[in-house]
Each structure stands twice: as C-alpha cells, then as structure tokens.
KOLBABA-248020 format. One record per residue (C-alpha): x, y, z. Coordinates in steps of 0.25 Angstrom, whole numbers, m for minus. Each point is the difference from the previous one (the first is absolute). Example, Ala and Ser with C-alpha at 12.3 -4.5 7.8 and 13.67 -1.06 7.14 Angstrom:
// residues 2
+-------+-------+-------+
!  east ! north !    up !
+-------+-------+-------+
!    49 !   m18 !    31 !
!     6 !    14 !    m2 !
+-------+-------+-------+
// end
This chain:
// residues 192
+-------+-------+-------+
!  east ! north !    up !
+-------+-------+-------+
!   287 !   256 !  m231 !
!     6 !    m8 !    12 !
!     0 !   m15 !     1 !
!    m6 !    m5 !    13 !
!    m1 !   m15 !    m2 !
!    m1 !   m12 !    m9 !
!   m12 !    m8 !    m3 !
!     1 !   m13 !     8 !
!   m14 !    m5 !    m1 !
!   m12 !     1 !    m9 !
!   m14 !    m5 !     4 !
!   m15 !     1 !    m3 !
!   m12 !    m2 !     9 !
!    m9 !   m10 !    m7 !
!   m11 !     3 !    10 !
!    m3 !     9 !    12 !
!    10 !    m3 !    12 !
!   m12 !     4 !    10 !
!   m11 !   m10 !     2 !
!   m13 !     1 !     8 !
!    m8 !    11 !     4 !
!     3 !    12 !     9 !
!     4 !     0 !    11 !
!     4 !   m14 !     0 !
!     8 !     0 !   m13 !
!    13 !    m8 !     0 !
!    12 !     2 !    m9 !
!     5 !   m12 !    m8 !
!    12 !     2 !   m10 !
!    m2 !   m13 !    m7 !
!    m5 !     7 !   m13 !
!    13 !     6 !    m2 !
!     8 !    m5 !   m12 !
!    15 !     3 !    m3 !
!     2 !     3 !   m15 !
!    13 !     3 !    m8 !
!    m6 !    12 !    m7 !
!   m11 !    10 !     3 !
!    m7 !     8 !   m11 !
!    m3 !    14 !     5 !
!   m11 !     8 !    m6 !
!    m9 !    12 !     5 !
!   m11 !   m10 !     3 !
!     9 !   m10 !     9 !
!     9 !   m12 !    m1 !
!     1 !   m13 !    m8 !
!     9 !   m10 !     5 !
!     8 !    m8 !   m10 !
!     2 !   m14 !     2 !
!    12 !   m10 !    m4 !
!    m9 !    m6 !   m12 !
!    m2 !    14 !    m6 !
!   m15 !     2 !     5 !
!    m5 !    12 !     8 !
!    m8 !     0 !    13 !
!    m9 !    12 !     3 !
!     3 !     6 !    14 !
!   m13 !     2 !     9 !
!     4 !    15 !     0 !
!     0 !     1 !   m15 !
!   m12 !     8 !    m5 !
!    m4 !   m11 !   m10 !
!     0 !   m11 !    11 !
!   m15 !    m5 !     1 !
!     1 !     2 !    15 !
!     9 !    12 !     0 !
!     4 !     6 !    13 !
!     4 !    13 !    m7 !
!   m13 !     6 !    m5 !
!     5 !    14 !     2 !
!    13 !    m2 !    m7 !
!     8 !     5 !    12 !
!     8 !   m13 !     4 !
!     2 !    m8 !   m12 !
!    15 !    m3 !     3 !
!     7 !     0 !    13 !
!    15 !     1 !     4 !
!     7 !    m4 !    12 !
!    15 !    m1 !     5 !
!     8 !   m11 !     7 !
!     4 !    10 !    11 !
!   m14 !     1 !     4 !
!    m1 !   m15 !     1 !
!    12 !     0 !     9 !
!    m7 !     9 !    10 !
!   m13 !    m7 !    m1 !
!     7 !   m13 !     3 !
!     7 !     6 !    12 !
!   m13 !     6 !     5 !
!    m9 !   m13 !    m3 !
!     9 !   m12 !    m1 !
!     4 !   m10 !   m11 !
!   m14 !    m1 !    m5 !
!     2 !    12 !    m8 !
!     7 !    m4 !   m13 !
!     3 !     9 !   m11 !
!   m12 !     2 !    m9 !
!   m10 !    m4 !    10 !
!    m7 !    14 !     0 !
!    m3 !    m2 !   m14 !
!     8 !    10 !    m8 !
!     1 !    m2 !   m15 !
!    15 !     5 !     0 !
!    10 !    m2 !    11 !
!    14 !     6 !    m1 !
!    12 !    m1 !     9 !
!     3 !    13 !     8 !
!     9 !     3 !    12 !
!    m9 !    10 !     7 !
!   m15 !     2 !     2 !
!    m7 !     9 !   m10 !
!   m12 !     9 !     3 !
!   m10 !     6 !    m9 !
!     8 !    13 !    m1 !
!    12 !    m7 !    m5 !
!    m8 !    m6 !   m12 !
!   m10 !    11 !    m2 !
!     6 !     4 !   m14 !
!    m2 !   m14 !    m5 !
!    10 !   m11 !    m4 !
!     5 !    m5 !   m13 !
!     3 !   m15 !    m2 !
!    13 !    m2 !    m8 !
!     6 !   m12 !    m7 !
!    14 !    m4 !     4 !
!     5 !     8 !   m12 !
!    m6 !    13 !     6 !
!   m12 !     0 !   m11 !
!   m13 !     5 !     7 !
!   m11 !   m11 !    m1 !
!   m11 !     7 !     7 !
!    m3 !    11 !    10 !
!    m9 !    m1 !    13 !
!    m8 !    12 !     5 !
!     0 !    m2 !    16 !
!   m14 !     2 !     4 !
!     0 !    m3 !    15 !
!     5 !    m9 !    10 !
!    m7 !   m13 !     2 !
!    m6 !     2 !    14 !
!     0 !   m11 !     9 !
!   m12 !    m8 !     4 !
!    m5 !    m9 !    12 !
!     0 !   m13 !    m8 !
!    15 !     1 !    m5 !
!     4 !     4 !    14 !
!    m7 !   m11 !     7 !
!     6 !   m10 !   m10 !
!    14 !     6 !     2 !
!    m2 !    m2 !    15 !
!    m6 !   m14 !    m2 !
!   m12 !     4 !     9 !
!   m13 !     8 !     1 !
!     4 !    15 !     3 !
!    m8 !     7 !    11 !
!    m2 !    15 !    m2 !
!     9 !     4 !    11 !
!    12 !    m7 !    m7 !
!    m4 !     3 !   m14 !
!     3 !    15 !     0 !
!    15 !    m2 !     3 !
!     2 !   m10 !   m11 !
!    m8 !     8 !   m10 !
!     9 !    12 !     3 !
!    12 !    m8 !    m3 !
!    m5 !    m6 !   m13 !
!    m4 !    14 !    m5 !
!     8 !    10 !    m9 !
!     3 !   m10 !   m11 !
!     5 !   m12 !     9 !
!   m11 !    m8 !    m7 !
!     4 !     6 !   m14 !
!    m5 !    10 !    m9 !
!   m12 !     0 !   m10 !
!     4 !     5 !   m14 !
!    m5 !     1 !   m14 !
!     8 !    m3 !   m12 !
!     3 !    12 !    m9 !
!     1 !    m7 !   m13 !
!     2 !   m15 !    m3 !
!    12 !    m8 !     3 !
!     5 !   m14 !     4 !
!     8 !     0 !    13 !
!    10 !   m12 !     3 !
!     8 !    m5 !    11 !
!    13 !     8 !     1 !
!    m6 !    13 !    m5 !
!     4 !    12 !     8 !
!   m10 !    10 !     7 !
!     4 !    14 !    m1 !
!    m6 !    13 !     7 !
!    m5 !    10 !   m10 !
+-------+-------+-------+
// end
C-alpha cells in the first residue's frame, strides 16, 4: 500500500443535487452536509453528526429516494488537487466538495481511474485499516454541474470541451464499500 492523501472533508447528500427535468435540469449543491464521520457500508454511506446521530446519504440503498438502485455508486471519493484544477478552469465558484463526493482527500497530483483501479484502503492515523473501497468507475461529468460551475446555461458547442476537462476522475470516483467501517477526518487514503 502507498499513502496518497489525508481525508480533509466528509459529507453526505441529503437529497439529489440535480433539480428539474431534462434537458433543463439545474445543479444545486445546497443538500450537501459536512459531517465529522462517515460510516461506509456496501450499501452506501451514513453521515455521523456532532450529536451522535446518523443521517442516510441519498446514495445509500436504504434511503427512501435512493439514487443508487443498482448499487454501483453508494460512495464517492474525490481529491483536492482536482478541485485546484477545476477552480483554475471555472473560477472561485468551485469550492472543495461542491461536486458532492462523500470523501475528499488532499493530493498533490491528479489521479485517474488507472491510478486507483485496484482500490483504496482508508487507514486510521495509527495505520490501522478502517475500510476498503472498490473503485467502480469515474463520476462522469454532466450538463447541470458544468452549467453551475460556469454560472450559466451551457450551449452544446461549448459543453463538449468542459465535459472532456471534467472526465477521467476530475469529478471523483464511484465506489462501493468492501466491508463496514467509520471514516474520520485525518484518516489516510492508500492505494492497494
């Protein structure tokens, strides 16, 4: 295993970040909630709160309006270096976490699917393994997020170049928990 970053943000989506009907859906990051702990399971994530309660992420298979019926994107992982690149491309509107990943870690370089294809382990500061994530696929970009990042409606001729920029993991990675474990701020991400 090789450590590639430190967990600096954990969050859940209380509801969908896309509103409306195609083709006029819009992106709205307000349902995101930063949490101090994240319980990872094969079915998705639960966000731990300061008062000890747990909130079900909309991508957890037990959420009443789950966005994860097929079980292929219950957890998502992103990196701060990707946000640095998105901010350079789109401007200050893009804040760390606005794309909705559950787990965000520091990184000094861009990571693609090939870098993470064997999965990752999340390690406590003492090196004890908390949980593993199987990396299923990149979170492909969409028109609503791209329009939100640009602060305007995106026309088809302009959309393509931005979608290409946001692909190959820039918007994060869809994962499934291999086992059950609780992730905390300060934990380490290691490539398997």
